[in-house]
C-alpha atoms as one frame of an Amber mdcrd trajectory, in Angstrom:
protein
   6.408 -27.078  -0.831   8.589 -24.811  -2.933   8.592 -23.289  -6.367   6.898
 -20.402  -8.119   4.071 -22.267  -9.824   1.690 -23.923  -7.405  -1.945 -23.676
  -6.507  -1.928 -24.989  -2.933  -0.529 -22.951  -0.047   0.026 -24.885   3.167
  -1.788 -23.915   6.358   1.481 -23.373   8.204   2.643 -21.074   5.411  -0.593
 -19.104   5.776  -0.047 -18.917   9.537   3.456 -17.525   9.071   2.265 -15.123
   6.392  -0.462 -13.998   8.794   2.202 -12.867  11.278   3.687 -10.637   8.596
   0.221  -9.415   7.565  -0.494  -8.350  11.157   2.869  -6.600  11.445   2.304
  -4.565   8.288  -0.944  -3.089   9.632  -0.566  -0.107  11.969  -4.200   0.210
  13.081  -4.081   3.978  13.297  -7.231   5.735  14.457  -8.679   7.422  11.373
  -9.411  11.111  12.003 -10.316  14.028   9.738  -7.376  15.059   7.559  -6.581
  17.914   5.202  -6.022  15.552   2.271  -5.640  11.881   1.423  -3.458   9.914
  -0.967  -4.672   6.642  -2.444  -1.508   4.681  -3.184  -1.580   2.789  -6.455
  -1.290  -0.994  -6.493  -2.989  -4.094  -7.910  -5.749  -3.717  -5.297  -8.769
  -1.718  -6.530 -10.129  -1.939  -2.987  -7.865   1.030  -2.187  -9.999   3.236
  -4.436 -13.226   1.836  -3.040 -12.155   2.426   0.554 -10.905   5.922  -0.310
 -14.337   6.703  -1.752 -15.988   5.418   1.427 -13.794   7.611   3.621 -14.384
  10.636   1.395 -18.148  10.167   1.618 -17.765   9.963   5.404 -16.318  13.495
   5.315 -12.815  12.612   6.476 -10.983  14.759   3.896 -11.857  17.280   1.172
  -9.165  16.402  -1.388  -8.011  13.007  -2.653  -4.944  12.211  -4.750  -4.710
   8.933  -6.628  -1.064   8.218  -7.384   0.538   5.505  -9.484   1.686   4.594
 -12.956   2.322   0.912 -13.617   4.382  -1.960 -12.261   4.925  -5.561 -13.385
   2.037  -6.682 -11.134  -0.462  -4.039 -12.339   0.204  -3.451 -16.037  -2.164
  -6.156 -17.270  -4.936  -5.266 -14.825  -4.671  -1.474 -15.143  -3.273  -0.834
 -18.633  -3.917   2.933 -18.446  -2.168   3.202 -15.097  -3.148   2.584 -11.503
  -4.164   6.168 -10.685  -6.372   6.464 -13.769  -8.295   3.286 -12.982  -8.537
   4.170  -9.281  -9.976   7.589 -10.156 -12.568   6.043 -12.466 -13.627   3.597
  -9.770 -13.957   6.365  -7.159 -16.024   8.453  -9.572 -18.347   5.483 -10.101
 -18.809   5.358  -6.327 -19.905   8.966  -6.083 -16.727  10.947  -5.418 -17.052
  14.226  -7.357 -14.367  14.852 -10.006 -13.373  18.176  -8.449 -12.316  16.364
  -5.260  -9.788  14.123  -7.056  -6.259  15.020  -8.147  -4.532  12.609 -10.527
  -0.845  11.729 -10.230  -0.126   9.156 -12.972   3.693   9.015 -13.024   4.882
   7.504  -9.745   6.721   4.226 -10.000   7.425   3.597  -6.310   6.151   4.618
  -2.887   8.611   7.453  -2.434   7.470   8.940  -5.725   3.814   8.371  -4.772
   4.299  10.612  -1.782   6.720  13.171  -3.233   4.773  13.662  -6.470   1.480
  13.869  -4.569   2.963  16.462  -2.199   3.983  18.571  -5.187   0.577  18.153
  -6.840  -1.254  19.175  -3.682   1.022  22.170  -3.273   0.376  23.276  -6.833
  -3.352  23.149  -6.036  -2.802  25.345  -2.994  -3.246  22.517  -0.502  -0.590
  22.264   2.211  -1.828  19.632   4.629  -0.853  19.470   8.269  -2.453  16.033
   8.632  -2.426  13.516   5.787  -4.241  10.221   5.343  -2.427   7.512   3.376
  -4.760   4.833   2.017  -3.078   1.661   0.827  -3.554  -2.057   0.464  -3.583
  -3.628   3.948  -0.027  -4.954   3.972   1.486  -1.676   2.750   0.549   0.487
   5.732   3.849   0.192   7.583   6.042   0.775   4.558   3.975   3.734   3.355
   4.173   5.263   6.840   7.937   4.775   7.060   8.377   6.263   3.607   6.171
   9.283   4.296   7.991  10.048   7.539  11.223  10.174   5.521   9.965  11.992
   2.422   7.485  14.385   4.074   8.533  14.603   7.742   6.721  17.849   8.524
   3.231  16.405   7.978   1.335  14.229  10.469   0.679  10.874   8.792  -2.236
   8.551   9.442  -2.363   5.240   7.571  -5.442   3.203   6.774  -6.600   0.391
   4.535  -9.738  -1.552   3.751 -10.555  -3.536   6.928 -10.210  -7.200   5.974
  -9.030 -10.388   7.642  -6.093 -12.150   6.000  -8.074 -15.124   4.664 -10.725
 -12.818   3.211  -8.050 -10.740   1.517  -6.441 -13.820  -0.025  -9.828 -14.832
  -1.417 -10.542 -11.337  -2.749  -7.284 -11.174  -4.710  -7.545 -14.741  -5.972
  -3.811 -15.439  -6.056  -2.510 -16.612  -2.673   1.085 -16.982  -3.775   1.225
 -13.472  -5.211  -0.130 -11.995  -1.981   2.356 -13.882   0.198   5.194 -13.013
  -2.194   4.228  -9.363  -1.801   3.934  -9.600   1.985   7.485 -10.946   2.049
   8.725  -8.352  -0.434   7.200  -5.470   1.510   8.826  -6.685   4.719  12.200
  -6.849   3.004  11.721  -3.225   1.957  10.707  -2.196   5.487  13.987  -3.669
   6.720  16.334  -2.552   3.952  15.022   0.811   2.751  16.189   2.812   5.803
  19.845   2.080   4.990  19.194   3.298   1.438  17.669   6.546   2.687  14.149
   5.722   1.497  12.359   5.291   4.850  12.674   5.549   8.613  13.666   2.521
  10.696  10.961   0.160  11.953  11.552  -2.518  14.580  10.751  -6.039  13.372
   9.748  -8.576  16.067  11.693 -11.830  16.181   8.738 -14.064  15.255   7.928
 -11.893  12.248  11.534 -12.027  11.063  11.622 -15.789  11.483   8.390 -16.125
   9.490   9.943 -13.975   6.761  13.075 -16.136   6.503  11.096 -19.378   6.464
   8.746 -18.161   3.710  11.722 -17.184   1.591  13.070 -20.702   2.118   9.678
 -22.025   0.986   9.972 -20.144  -2.312   7.979 -16.947  -1.759  10.585 -14.830
  -3.487   9.145 -13.254  -6.620   8.837  -9.773  -5.077  12.232  -9.670  -3.389
  14.613  -6.902  -4.348  17.205  -7.934  -6.896  20.828  -7.443  -5.930
């Protein structure tokens, strides 16, 4: 089954996508940090999970970072960070704990702009928590290690199984397209100077190539 417009995703395609999903998650042990960054995306669960971790006392300061992208403009017309902040406030995070970074257009900018914003507020973390959608953990880690190498980075995301995440987003093809696109970036960004190298297991790479052949290509980098 190929093509960009379809409602049914095959079980074998889900199985292959699940290999990539598992690879993207780092399963770091979450420990107290000096600050956290909630990375903007289409997934409002990032803000909800950030609020949960804040209420658990894991960090005193939280940056929400993100402007807009083609996949978020309709859902978050005032920008990802703005909507994430509003959601966290509704869940009990006090306004003085949140810093807003509304300009970033990619992960490198998320981290660099947030670093500058924290510094301007007098916060120079030694240990930083990056909170992202589940399949962005590895890429956000690789990017942070390149952009902000002096800080210890811990990555976390809302704990969800793959099938539950597909159901929560409501667009299986978009999620698999983005899984594939994020893996491409994990592999190609180091050569561009955007991230550190990450080893990709053979079965994950084979799943990636086969999903591209099946038409999951909308989030691939353009040449």
